C-alpha positions, 0 to 999 in steps of 0.5 A: 250374324256378326256383331261388333262394338267399339270403345267410346261409342254406343254404335253396334255394327252388324253383318248378316250373311244368309249362307252358312259357313258349315254343313247343315242338316244331318251332317251338322247334328253330331257337332251340336249339343246333346239336349238337356232331356237326353242327358237327364235320361242317360243319367237316370238310366245309369243310376238305375244300373243300365249298361252303356251298351243298352243305353246306346241301343235305346237311344239309337233304336233301329238306326244301326245294325246289331253290334254296330251301335258305337261304330263311328265309321257309320257316321258319314253314311248317316250324315249323308242320309236324306231322312231327317235324323235325331241328335241321339243317333250320334251319341257315342260311348264317350258321351255316356262315359262323360255323364257317368263321370259327372254322376261319380263327381257328385259323391266326390266333390261335395261342394263346388268350392274345393275348400268347402268340399274338403271340410265337408269330407272331414265332417263326414269322416268325423261322423263315421269316427274315422277322424280323431279315433287314433286309428288312422294315418294323419293327413294334411291336404294342400289345395292349390293351383300351384305345384312349385317347389316354393308352394310345396315347401311353404305348405310343408313348413306349416305342417311342420310348425303345427306338428313339430313332433311328427317327422315322416320316416318315408316319403313316397313320390313320383320323381317330381323334382319340386316335391323331392326338393321341398321335402328335403328342405323341410324334412331332411331326415326323411327317406324319399322313395319312388312309386314303382308304378310311376317309374315303370310308367315313365320308362314305357313312355319312351318306347312302344311296348308291342315292339319291345315286349321282352325288354318290357318284361325285363324292366318290370322284373328288374325293378323288383330284384332284391339281390345285388348280383342278380340286379347287376346281371339284369342291368347288363342284359337290359343295357345290351337290349337297349343299345341293340334295339334303339337307334343311337342308344337313346333309351340306354342313355335315358336310363343311365342319365335319368335313373342310373345315379346311385342316389336315384337307384336307392329310391326305386330299386328293391335291392334297397327295400330289404327289411321294410314293412308293407307300408314302406314298399314302393308298390304300396300305393298300387296295392292300396289302389287295387284293393280299394277298387275291389273293396270300396266301402260306404265312405268311398275310399277305404278298404280292409287293413293292408296287412290283413289283405296281404296275410290272406294272400300269403295263406292262399298262395301257400296252400294253392300255388306254392304248396309246401309239404311236411317232407320239406320241413325239418325240426331242429333242436331245441324245438320249436325251430324248423328249417323249410326248404325253398321251392325255387332254390333247393340249396336254400333253407329258411329258419322258422322259429315258432316261439319268436314267430320269425322267419329268415326269408326276405318276405317276412319283414313285410308283414311279419308273416310268410308262407314258410310260417304258414306251412310250419303251422299247417304241418306241425 
């Protein structure tokens, strides 16, 4: 049935066609809406902890053979079946996942209005003493459907106006020009860094990793190299591969033009990340997200102190993976000064001072702790 209306007239025109312009019956079932009762059933099972596979088996019954309950290749066979079927037969993992996301959003978006949802989150955090206690990082939220440079700059200017004494020392971004330009306009003293995950993600968008596995491994290592000479040597090898493996040197040109300028390299290369704390590293965002995923607590997004987590990791690796024996440590005069031999470079020694609690290795500035300090404490 097709209905049409026109301006300046109350006449309604209708045209009825008794034949369907699409398939009907089983062939059309998978394109219809999942019933409200079924969606409520799925939500109830998910809240009870039932796995997606078991939910599918429950909904599909005996329609599929064992192990084929989510194989869309069988849809055509079912669609051509002469036996009347239920819509539930065509439910897939993606439908279960969509319902799971809807349940998760209930705990994330506390109100349909984004502004009220943010206020509800602030009240929730205040009740748990996470806001106003002086123990947290100051946060300002921008709720907007516009990410233009003008909008971002206006927001930052408001933040600066309300908090004139708070000047960000380092700003982490994802190579978004609007963000970078807005930050430079308002907080020109700040150092802008690029998140390693976003840099690597941008690079891998320009080739298929399975076709260039060695190049991909080199790129992942290159971004973390701290020695200038080693960094330059790695770039020579990456340049060679990029020229040889890509037609017209497209990927090589992309790296040079987009990421090779000196002011851009300073934003992402570990060569310029010497003597930074763990909170200033370009992989801090990745560490926070990874550890938050493993240690999610009652508020929904907090985990243990980042430095404490890193310190535990150092101690664990010192004992298990990089075991340093007392034979590798020499006591110097005056005590308590120790020289610890590197396990990777036998010609290098690191100076550990237990009185000042310092080490000359590159890892120490990150959390003021390292495996060499750990080894000296353990052995002496």
